[in-house]
C-alpha positions as CSV (number, residue, x, y, z in Angstrom):
1,M,63.3,22.3,-1.0
2,A,62.2,18.6,-1.9
3,R,62.8,17.7,1.8
4,I,60.6,20.4,2.9
5,K,57.7,19.4,0.6
6,T,58.1,15.7,1.7
7,K,58.0,16.7,5.4
8,K,54.7,18.7,4.6
9,I,53.1,15.7,2.9
10,I,54.1,13.4,5.9
11,L,52.7,16.0,8.4
12,I,49.4,16.3,6.4
13,A,49.1,12.5,6.3
14,C,49.7,12.1,9.9
15,L,47.1,14.9,10.9
16,I,44.6,13.0,8.7
17,L,45.2,9.7,10.4
18,L,45.0,11.4,13.8
19,T,41.6,13.1,13.0
20,S,40.3,9.7,11.8
21,F,41.4,8.0,14.9
22,Q,39.9,10.7,17.1
23,V,36.6,10.4,15.4
24,R,36.5,6.8,15.8
25,S,37.6,7.0,19.5
26,F,34.6,9.3,20.2
27,T,32.1,6.9,18.7
28,R,31.0,4.7,21.7
29,E,28.4,2.5,22.9
30,I,26.2,3.6,25.9
31,T,24.0,1.1,27.8
32,V,20.7,1.9,29.5
33,G,18.9,-0.2,32.1
34,K,17.8,-0.5,35.7
35,G,20.8,-0.1,38.1
36,L,23.2,1.2,35.5
37,T,24.7,4.6,35.1
38,Y,21.9,5.6,32.8
39,S,18.5,4.3,33.7
40,S,16.4,6.4,31.3
41,I,16.8,6.7,27.4
42,T,16.6,10.6,27.7
43,E,19.6,10.8,30.0
44,A,21.7,8.6,27.5
45,L,20.6,10.7,24.6
46,Q,21.8,13.8,26.4
47,V,25.3,12.6,26.9
48,S,25.6,11.0,23.6
49,N,27.6,12.2,20.5
50,E,27.0,11.8,16.8
51,G,27.4,8.2,15.6
52,D,27.0,6.6,19.2
53,T,25.0,3.6,19.7
54,I,22.6,3.4,22.7
55,V,21.8,-0.1,23.9
56,V,18.5,-0.3,26.0
57,K,18.1,-3.3,28.3
58,N,14.7,-5.1,28.7
59,G,12.3,-3.1,30.9
60,V,9.6,-0.4,30.7
61,Y,10.7,3.1,30.1
62,K,7.9,5.6,30.8
63,E,9.2,8.5,28.8
64,N,8.8,10.6,25.6
65,I,12.1,10.8,23.8
66,V,13.5,13.2,21.2
67,I,16.4,11.9,19.1
68,N,18.2,15.1,17.7
69,K,21.6,13.4,17.1
70,S,22.6,10.9,14.6
71,V,22.6,7.9,17.1
72,H,21.6,4.2,16.8
73,L,19.1,3.2,19.4
74,I,19.0,-0.6,19.9
75,G,16.5,-2.4,22.1
76,E,17.7,-5.6,23.8
77,E,15.0,-8.2,24.5
78,N,12.3,-5.9,23.3
79,P,12.3,-3.0,25.8
80,V,9.0,-1.0,26.1
81,I,8.9,2.9,25.7
82,E,5.5,4.2,27.0
83,G,4.3,7.8,26.2
84,D,1.5,7.8,28.7
85,Y,-1.0,9.0,26.1
86,R,0.9,12.3,25.7
87,G,2.5,13.6,22.5
88,D,4.8,11.7,20.3
89,V,6.5,8.7,22.0
90,V,9.6,8.9,19.8
91,R,10.4,11.9,17.8
92,I,13.3,12.1,15.5
93,E,14.7,15.4,14.3
94,T,17.9,14.5,12.7
95,D,19.4,12.8,9.7
96,K,20.9,9.3,9.8
97,A,19.4,8.0,13.1
98,S,18.0,4.6,13.6
99,I,15.7,2.8,16.1
100,K,15.4,-1.0,16.3
101,G,13.9,-3.6,18.5
102,F,11.4,-1.8,20.8
103,T,7.8,-2.0,21.7
104,I,6.4,1.8,21.5
105,R,3.0,2.4,22.8
106,E,0.7,4.9,24.3
107,S,1.0,8.0,22.0
108,G,-1.2,11.0,22.5
109,V,-4.8,11.0,21.1
110,D,-5.0,14.4,19.4
111,L,-5.3,13.8,15.7
112,R,-4.9,17.6,15.1
113,K,-1.4,17.2,16.1
114,D,-0.7,14.0,14.3
115,E,0.5,12.5,17.7
116,S,2.3,9.3,16.8
117,G,4.3,6.2,18.1
118,I,7.3,7.5,15.9
119,K,7.4,10.8,14.3
120,V,10.2,11.8,11.9
121,M,10.4,15.5,11.2
122,N,12.4,17.0,8.4
123,S,14.9,14.3,8.4
124,E,16.5,11.7,5.9
125,G,18.5,8.7,6.0
126,V,16.6,7.4,9.1
127,T,15.9,3.6,9.6
128,I,13.1,2.4,11.6
129,E,13.0,-1.4,11.9
130,E,11.8,-4.3,13.9
131,N,9.6,-2.4,16.2
132,Q,6.2,-3.2,17.7
133,L,3.9,-0.2,17.7
134,E,0.6,-0.6,19.6
135,D,-2.0,1.5,21.2
136,N,-0.9,4.7,19.2
137,I,-3.2,6.9,17.2
138,I,-0.7,7.0,14.3
139,G,2.0,4.3,14.1
140,V,4.9,5.9,12.1
141,Y,4.6,9.4,10.7
142,L,7.1,10.9,8.2
143,Y,6.7,14.6,7.8
144,S,8.8,16.2,4.9
145,S,11.3,13.4,5.3
146,P,12.8,11.8,2.3
147,N,15.1,8.8,1.7
148,N,14.3,6.8,4.9
149,I,13.5,3.1,5.5
150,I,10.5,1.8,7.5
151,R,11.1,-2.0,7.5
152,N,9.6,-5.0,9.4
153,N,7.7,-3.2,11.9
154,T,4.1,-4.0,13.3
155,S,1.6,-1.5,14.2
156,Y,-1.6,-2.2,15.7
157,G,-4.1,0.8,16.4
158,R,-6.0,1.3,19.5
159,A,-8.7,-1.2,20.1
160,D,-11.1,1.2,21.5
161,Y,-10.8,3.7,18.7
162,T,-12.8,2.2,15.9
163,T,-14.1,5.0,13.8
164,E,-12.3,7.2,11.1
165,E,-12.7,10.2,13.5
166,T,-10.9,8.6,16.3
167,N,-8.1,6.6,14.8
168,G,-5.0,7.5,12.8
169,N,-3.0,5.7,10.3
170,G,-0.5,2.9,10.5
171,V,2.4,4.4,8.3
172,H,1.6,8.1,7.3
173,L,3.8,9.9,4.6
174,W,3.3,13.6,4.2
175,K,5.6,15.4,1.6
176,S,8.1,12.6,2.0
177,P,9.5,11.3,-1.3
178,N,11.9,8.3,-2.1
179,N,11.3,6.3,1.0
180,T,11.3,2.5,1.3
181,I,8.4,1.0,3.2
182,E,8.6,-2.8,3.3
183,G,7.8,-5.8,5.4
184,N,5.4,-4.0,7.8
185,H,2.2,-5.6,9.3
186,I,-0.4,-3.1,10.1
187,R,-4.0,-3.5,11.4
188,K,-6.9,-1.8,13.2
189,H,-5.9,1.7,12.2
190,R,-8.0,4.2,10.1
191,D,-5.8,3.6,7.1
192,G,-3.0,1.0,6.8
193,I,-0.6,3.1,4.8
194,Y,-1.4,6.7,4.0
195,V,0.7,8.5,1.3
196,E,0.1,12.2,0.2
197,F,2.3,14.6,-1.9
198,S,5.0,11.9,-1.7
199,P,6.4,10.9,-5.0
200,G,8.9,8.2,-5.8
201,N,8.4,5.9,-2.9
202,L,8.9,1.9,-2.9
203,I,6.1,0.2,-1.0
204,R,6.5,-3.5,-0.9
205,N,5.7,-6.8,1.0
206,N,3.6,-5.0,3.6
207,H,0.5,-6.6,5.1
208,C,-2.5,-4.3,5.9
209,E,-5.6,-5.9,7.4
210,R,-8.8,-5.0,9.4
211,N,-8.2,-1.3,8.9
212,V,-11.3,0.9,9.4
213,R,-11.3,2.8,6.1
214,Y,-8.6,1.8,3.6
215,G,-5.7,-0.6,3.6
216,L,-3.8,1.8,1.4
217,H,-4.9,5.5,1.0
218,Y,-2.8,7.3,-1.6
219,M,-3.3,10.9,-3.1
220,Y,-1.3,13.5,-5.2
221,S,1.7,11.3,-5.5
222,D,3.3,10.3,-8.8
223,K,5.7,7.6,-9.7
224,N,5.3,5.3,-6.6
225,T,5.7,1.6,-6.9
226,F,3.7,-1.0,-5.0
227,E,4.9,-4.5,-5.0
228,G,3.9,-7.8,-3.2
229,N,1.7,-6.1,-0.6
230,T,-1.5,-7.7,0.9
231,F,-4.7,-5.7,1.5
232,E,-7.4,-7.8,3.0
233,R,-10.4,-7.4,5.3
234,N,-10.3,-3.6,5.1
235,G,-13.3,-1.2,4.7
236,T,-11.7,-0.8,1.2
237,G,-8.6,-2.5,0.1
238,S,-7.0,0.6,-1.5
239,A,-8.0,4.0,-2.8
240,L,-5.5,5.5,-5.3
241,M,-6.5,9.0,-6.3
242,Y,-5.2,12.0,-8.4
243,S,-1.9,10.6,-9.2
244,K,0.0,9.1,-12.3
245,N,2.6,6.8,-13.4
246,I,2.0,4.3,-10.6
247,I,3.1,0.6,-10.7
248,L,1.0,-2.0,-8.9
249,R,2.7,-5.4,-9.3
250,G,2.1,-8.7,-7.6
251,N,-0.2,-7.3,-4.8
252,T,-3.2,-9.1,-3.2
253,F,-6.4,-7.4,-2.7
254,K,-9.0,-9.7,-1.0
255,D,-11.9,-10.2,1.4
256,N,-12.7,-6.4,1.3
257,L,-16.4,-6.6,1.8
258,G,-19.4,-4.5,2.7
259,P,-21.0,-1.5,0.9
260,N,-17.7,0.1,0.1
261,G,-15.8,-3.1,-0.3
262,F,-13.7,-2.3,-3.2
263,G,-10.5,-4.2,-3.8
264,M,-9.0,-1.1,-5.6
265,L,-10.6,2.3,-5.9
266,L,-9.1,4.2,-8.7
267,K,-10.1,8.0,-8.9
268,S,-8.4,10.3,-11.4
269,L,-5.5,7.8,-11.6
270,T,-3.7,8.0,-15.1
271,D,-0.9,6.4,-17.1
272,S,-0.4,3.7,-14.5
273,I,0.3,-0.1,-14.8
274,T,-1.5,-2.8,-12.7
275,E,-0.1,-6.3,-13.4
276,E,0.1,-9.8,-11.8
277,N,-2.1,-8.8,-8.9
278,L,-4.8,-11.1,-7.2
279,I,-8.2,-9.3,-6.7
280,A,-10.6,-11.8,-4.9
281,N,-13.7,-12.0,-3.0
282,N,-14.4,-8.2,-2.9
283,T,-17.7,-6.7,-3.4
284,V,-16.2,-4.8,-6.2
285,G,-12.7,-5.8,-7.6
286,I,-11.8,-2.7,-9.3
287,F,-13.8,0.5,-9.2
288,M,-12.8,3.2,-11.8
289,D,-14.0,6.9,-11.9
290,D,-12.1,9.2,-14.1
291,A,-9.2,6.7,-14.4
292,N,-7.6,7.1,-17.8
293,R,-5.0,5.5,-20.0
294,N,-4.1,2.8,-17.6
295,V,-3.0,-0.7,-18.6
296,F,-4.2,-3.9,-16.6
297,T,-2.6,-7.2,-17.5
298,K,-2.1,-10.6,-15.9
299,N,-4.2,-9.9,-13.0
300,I,-6.7,-12.5,-11.6
301,F,-10.2,-11.4,-10.7
302,S,-11.6,-14.1,-8.8
303,Q,-15.1,-14.5,-7.0
304,N,-15.9,-10.8,-6.7
305,G,-19.5,-9.5,-6.8
306,W,-18.4,-7.3,-9.6
307,A,-15.0,-7.8,-11.1
308,I,-14.9,-4.2,-12.5
309,D,-17.1,-1.3,-12.0
310,L,-16.4,1.2,-14.9
311,F,-17.6,4.7,-14.9
312,S,-18.2,6.5,-18.2
313,S,-15.7,9.1,-17.0
314,S,-12.9,6.5,-17.4
315,N,-11.5,6.3,-20.9
316,D,-8.7,4.7,-22.9
317,N,-7.9,1.9,-20.5
318,V,-6.4,-1.3,-21.8
319,L,-7.2,-4.6,-20.1
320,Y,-5.7,-7.8,-21.7
321,A,-4.3,-11.2,-20.6
322,N,-6.3,-11.2,-17.4
323,N,-8.2,-14.1,-15.8
324,F,-11.8,-13.4,-14.9
325,L,-12.9,-16.4,-12.8
326,D,-16.4,-17.0,-11.2
327,N,-17.2,-13.4,-10.5
328,T,-21.0,-12.9,-10.1
329,Y,-20.8,-10.1,-12.7
330,Q,-17.6,-9.5,-14.7
331,V,-18.0,-5.9,-15.7
332,M,-20.5,-3.1,-14.8
333,T,-20.8,0.3,-16.5
334,D,-23.2,3.2,-16.8
335,T,-22.5,3.9,-20.5
336,D,-23.4,2.0,-23.8
337,R,-20.3,3.5,-25.6
338,T,-16.7,3.5,-24.3
339,T,-13.1,3.9,-25.5
340,N,-11.8,1.3,-23.1
341,R,-10.4,-1.8,-24.8
342,F,-10.4,-5.4,-23.2
343,F,-7.6,-6.6,-25.6
344,K,-4.2,-5.7,-27.0
345,N,-2.5,-6.8,-30.2
346,S,-5.2,-9.6,-30.8
347,T,-4.8,-10.8,-27.2
348,G,-8.0,-10.7,-25.0
349,N,-8.8,-12.1,-21.5
350,Y,-9.9,-15.3,-20.2
351,W,-13.6,-15.3,-19.0
352,S,-14.8,-18.3,-16.9
353,D,-18.2,-18.0,-18.2
354,Y,-17.4,-17.7,-21.9
355,K,-17.6,-21.4,-22.9
356,G,-21.3,-21.2,-21.7
357,Y,-21.8,-18.2,-23.6
358,N,-21.7,-19.9,-27.0
359,G,-17.8,-19.8,-27.0
360,Y,-16.3,-21.8,-29.7
361,D,-12.8,-22.2,-31.1
362,L,-13.3,-24.1,-34.4
363,N,-9.7,-23.3,-35.7
364,G,-8.0,-24.3,-32.4
365,D,-5.9,-21.1,-32.2
366,G,-6.8,-20.6,-28.5
367,I,-9.1,-17.5,-29.2
368,G,-12.8,-17.7,-29.1
369,D,-14.5,-17.2,-32.4
370,I,-17.3,-15.2,-31.0
371,P,-16.6,-11.9,-29.3
372,Y,-17.5,-11.9,-25.5
373,K,-19.5,-9.2,-24.0
374,P,-18.4,-8.8,-20.3
375,V,-21.2,-6.4,-19.6
376,K,-24.4,-8.3,-19.0
377,L,-27.7,-6.5,-19.6
378,L,-28.8,-6.9,-16.0
379,S,-25.6,-5.4,-14.5
380,Y,-25.9,-2.5,-17.0
381,L,-29.6,-1.8,-15.8
382,M,-28.6,-2.1,-12.2
383,K,-25.8,0.5,-12.7
384,R,-28.3,2.8,-14.4
385,Y,-31.3,2.0,-12.0
386,P,-29.6,0.9,-8.6
387,D,-33.2,0.1,-7.1
388,L,-33.2,-2.9,-9.3
389,T,-30.7,-4.7,-7.1
390,V,-33.3,-5.7,-4.6
391,F,-34.9,-7.8,-7.3
392,L,-31.7,-9.5,-8.0
393,E,-33.0,-13.1,-7.5
394,S,-36.5,-12.5,-8.9
395,P,-38.0,-14.6,-11.5
396,G,-38.4,-11.7,-14.0
397,L,-34.8,-10.8,-13.8
398,K,-33.7,-14.4,-14.1
399,A,-35.8,-14.6,-17.1
400,L,-34.1,-11.4,-18.5
401,E,-30.6,-13.2,-17.9
402,F,-31.8,-16.3,-19.9
403,A,-33.1,-14.3,-22.7
404,E,-29.7,-12.4,-22.9
405,R,-27.9,-15.7,-23.2
406,V,-30.1,-16.8,-26.1
407,L,-30.2,-13.6,-27.8
408,P,-27.0,-11.6,-27.1
409,V,-28.4,-8.9,-29.4
410,L,-30.4,-7.7,-26.5
411,N,-27.4,-6.3,-24.8
412,P,-27.1,-2.6,-25.6
413,V,-23.3,-2.1,-24.6
414,E,-20.9,-2.0,-27.3
415,L,-18.0,-2.8,-24.9
416,N,-16.7,-6.5,-25.8
417,D,-13.7,-8.6,-25.9
418,P,-13.1,-9.6,-29.6
419,Y,-10.4,-12.1,-28.7
420,P,-11.6,-14.1,-25.7
421,L,-9.0,-16.7,-24.6
422,M,-10.1,-20.3,-24.3
423,N,-7.7,-21.1,-21.5
424,P,-6.6,-19.2,-18.4
425,V,-3.4,-17.0,-18.6
426,Q,-0.5,-18.6,-16.9
427,I,0.7,-16.2,-14.3
428,E,3.8,-16.9,-12.2
429,E,3.1,-18.1,-8.5
430,D,5.6,-15.7,-7.1
431,S,3.7,-12.8,-8.2
432,K,0.8,-13.5,-5.9
């Protein structure tokens, strides 16, 4: 009896080893190129099996491909896949596929169909990396696809499609949670990165510039993290709306100028943390409308027209240990009463114009002895009466500014920083 059991165990072990060997033996490498057995990527995909690697030689491949097996598509010397302006250039409809090292261009131009350079449909475990996407309406589109990686790609929109109505997004997430989007360079799309109904994503170290509308457009998506990204020279740097529990850390929002040139537009954003960001040379650094219970700390607001534009609908926000440097106006608001606080635990913010505002520190504790009022009377009046902006450099308004410096009691706004810092907050350089 013992011998029979031993034989069964040996037989089962042999079957397991044989099965493993057979699986490995069927995993192969297929090469595609001019003059080879397979001259098109589609042909290679048709004969491939799960787990195969398809190596594509340099050249131009005029085809729209569909990946419906878990294969690894690798470009050698940057081959080009051209879609001839029809449909999706590359469409992925399976889990655990990957595509690396291609130039992918000429998607269809029908925004109603979200035609894309690469579209991932209802799939997870997909990796898209080191590709150059150009002349596509949408660069990479994830549709109902969680747990994927989009890494180190470039996406340049169509040069001749320069309006919101005729251009799509660089990276577009729709109902796609828990993805990693990192190291991508995106320019000249409608929005650089677009996220909707997609919680739990990590978006880091991307560079979005010269996009028509927003560098980052984000809605109805909770618990996402944005780290180390740069959003510059867009219509608006970023718009984050109708979401909560967001972390924005170590990002740069700069040179977003024009009538809607916000570094960050926060609409109905709640319970989020904004820390160690550089917000520089924007028309408005941060615009807040119905943004509540957010924390802003260790950020640098530098050389903006208005560092912060705070609507009365925004309440219970806490701003402390930030540096406000050489902004034309530090804070603008449309209300004389507020529940927002510019301090926490006796720590306020550094204001570059505080010392010229009768700022003294007689006991040498590093905190000014006189509270600082970041909302100037003139910015308050301009918020209430926008037509006053045309008189910004007039002698009358200059006289009003001088009178406020001499008699701060003229300022009707109760918002103040009771613990203004005498020296800038030290912020690690790595976070910028």
